[in-house]
DRENDREN-267726 format. One record per residue (C-alpha): y, x, z; residue in three letters. Coordinates in steps of 0.1 Angstrom, whole numbers, plus 5000, padded with zeros to 4 digits. Each point is the difference from the previous one (the first is absolute). Example, Ala and Ser with C-alpha at 12.3 -4.5 7.8 and 13.67 -1.06 7.14 Angstrom:
BEGIN
{v = 4955	u = 5123	w = 5078	resn = ALA}
{v = 5034	u = 5014	w = 4993	resn = SER}
This chain:
BEGIN
{v = 4994	u = 4981	w = 4870	resn = UNK}
{v = 4964	u = 5010	w = 5007	resn = UNK}
{v = 4984	u = 4997	w = 5034	resn = UNK}
{v = 4997	u = 5038	w = 5001	resn = UNK}
{v = 5038	u = 5003	w = 4996	resn = UNK}
{v = 5006	u = 4975	w = 5028	resn = UNK}
{v = 4977	u = 5019	w = 5023	resn = UNK}
{v = 5018	u = 5032	w = 4991	resn = UNK}
{v = 5033	u = 4984	w = 5012	resn = UNK}
{v = 4984	u = 4988	w = 5031	resn = UNK}
{v = 4986	u = 5034	w = 5009	resn = UNK}
{v = 5032	u = 5017	w = 4991	resn = UNK}
{v = 5020	u = 4976	w = 5021	resn = UNK}
{v = 4979	u = 5006	w = 5031	resn = UNK}
{v = 4997	u = 5038	w = 4995	resn = UNK}
{v = 5031	u = 5012	w = 5017	resn = UNK}
{v = 4994	u = 5037	w = 4989	resn = UNK}
{v = 5004	u = 4992	w = 4963	resn = UNK}
{v = 5028	u = 5021	w = 4986	resn = UNK}
{v = 5008	u = 5018	w = 5031	resn = UNK}
{v = 4992	u = 5037	w = 5002	resn = UNK}
{v = 4981	u = 4998	w = 4967	resn = UNK}
{v = 5002	u = 5029	w = 4977	resn = UNK}
{v = 4998	u = 4976	w = 4971	resn = UNK}
{v = 5037	u = 4991	w = 5002	resn = UNK}
{v = 5027	u = 5026	w = 4997	resn = UNK}
{v = 5022	u = 5006	w = 5030	resn = UNK}
{v = 5031	u = 4991	w = 4980	resn = UNK}
{v = 4986	u = 4964	w = 4995	resn = UNK}
{v = 4992	u = 4996	w = 5037	resn = UNK}
{v = 5027	u = 4972	w = 5005	resn = UNK}
{v = 4990	u = 4982	w = 4969	resn = UNK}
{v = 4964	u = 5002	w = 5010	resn = UNK}
{v = 5008	u = 4985	w = 5034	resn = UNK}
{v = 5020	u = 4973	w = 4983	resn = UNK}
{v = 4972	u = 4991	w = 4977	resn = UNK}
{v = 4975	u = 4999	w = 5028	resn = UNK}
{v = 5022	u = 4977	w = 5020	resn = UNK}
{v = 5006	u = 4978	w = 4969	resn = UNK}
{v = 4963	u = 4997	w = 4993	resn = UNK}
{v = 4994	u = 4991	w = 5037	resn = UNK}
{v = 5026	u = 4973	w = 4997	resn = UNK}
{v = 4985	u = 4985	w = 4968	resn = UNK}
{v = 4964	u = 5000	w = 5016	resn = UNK}
{v = 5013	u = 4985	w = 5032	resn = UNK}
{v = 5018	u = 4972	w = 4980	resn = UNK}
{v = 4968	u = 4993	w = 4981	resn = UNK}
{v = 4980	u = 4999	w = 5032	resn = UNK}
{v = 5025	u = 4976	w = 5015	resn = UNK}
{v = 4994	u = 4977	w = 4969	resn = UNK}
{v = 4963	u = 5002	w = 5005	resn = UNK}
{v = 5005	u = 4991	w = 5037	resn = UNK}
{v = 5021	u = 4970	w = 4991	resn = UNK}
{v = 4975	u = 4987	w = 4975	resn = UNK}
{v = 4970	u = 5003	w = 5021	resn = UNK}
{v = 4987	u = 4988	w = 5034	resn = UNK}
{v = 5004	u = 5023	w = 5029	resn = UNK}
{v = 4962	u = 5007	w = 5002	resn = UNK}
{v = 4997	u = 5007	w = 4963	resn = UNK}
{v = 5029	u = 5024	w = 5001	resn = UNK}
{v = 4985	u = 5018	w = 5030	resn = UNK}
{v = 4967	u = 5004	w = 4981	resn = UNK}
{v = 5019	u = 5013	w = 4969	resn = UNK}
{v = 5022	u = 5024	w = 5022	resn = UNK}
{v = 4970	u = 5014	w = 5019	resn = UNK}
{v = 4978	u = 5005	w = 4969	resn = UNK}
{v = 5024	u = 5009	w = 4972	resn = UNK}
{v = 5027	u = 5018	w = 5019	resn = UNK}
{v = 4984	u = 5015	w = 5031	resn = UNK}
{v = 4968	u = 5006	w = 4980	resn = UNK}
{v = 4978	u = 4987	w = 5028	resn = UNK}
{v = 4965	u = 4993	w = 4986	resn = UNK}
{v = 4993	u = 4964	w = 4990	resn = UNK}
{v = 4971	u = 4997	w = 5025	resn = UNK}
{v = 5022	u = 5011	w = 5029	resn = UNK}
{v = 5028	u = 4976	w = 4990	resn = UNK}
{v = 4974	u = 4972	w = 4997	resn = UNK}
{v = 4987	u = 5008	w = 5034	resn = UNK}
{v = 5034	u = 5003	w = 5017	resn = UNK}
{v = 5013	u = 4968	w = 4985	resn = UNK}
{v = 4968	u = 4980	w = 5002	resn = UNK}
{v = 4997	u = 4993	w = 4962	resn = UNK}
{v = 4974	u = 5006	w = 4974	resn = UNK}
{v = 5002	u = 5034	w = 4982	resn = UNK}
{v = 5001	u = 4980	w = 4967	resn = UNK}
{v = 5031	u = 4983	w = 5012	resn = UNK}
{v = 5016	u = 5034	w = 5006	resn = UNK}
{v = 4994	u = 5011	w = 4964	resn = UNK}
{v = 5010	u = 4966	w = 4987	resn = UNK}
{v = 5033	u = 4999	w = 5019	resn = UNK}
{v = 5008	u = 5036	w = 4992	resn = UNK}
{v = 4994	u = 4993	w = 4963	resn = UNK}
{v = 5022	u = 4969	w = 4999	resn = UNK}
{v = 5028	u = 5015	w = 5020	resn = UNK}
{v = 5000	u = 5032	w = 4980	resn = UNK}
{v = 5009	u = 4978	w = 4970	resn = UNK}
{v = 5029	u = 4985	w = 5020	resn = UNK}
{v = 5011	u = 5035	w = 5010	resn = UNK}
{v = 4998	u = 5014	w = 4964	resn = UNK}
{v = 5020	u = 4970	w = 4987	resn = UNK}
{v = 5026	u = 5006	w = 5028	resn = UNK}
{v = 5003	u = 5037	w = 4990	resn = UNK}
{v = 5004	u = 4992	w = 4964	resn = UNK}
{v = 5027	u = 4974	w = 5008	resn = UNK}
{v = 5018	u = 5025	w = 5023	resn = UNK}
{v = 4999	u = 5028	w = 4974	resn = UNK}
{v = 5014	u = 4977	w = 4974	resn = UNK}
{v = 5026	u = 4986	w = 5023	resn = UNK}
{v = 5011	u = 5033	w = 5016	resn = UNK}
{v = 4995	u = 5023	w = 4971	resn = UNK}
């Protein structure tokens, strides 16, 4: 899975309006759309939990703030008293863990 795909899943997971009230999905498939949204959220949450288990608390916090909450790297670095380069490096490394977890879950859960 490419980094772009992982970032798509992260943004989709934390956009609570995805699939709700959208004219892109027919009304007849509303229940299915809600089910799919909830399933995707579950898979992303499970992948994030795996990232959390495989990293230190500080590294996970950096990853969460930068990759998920989309807080600018400079602000994350300032807030957590780390170098901006560390923010980029940690995001890059943990994104790989996240992508691997997503692949594993997609294979395991179908």
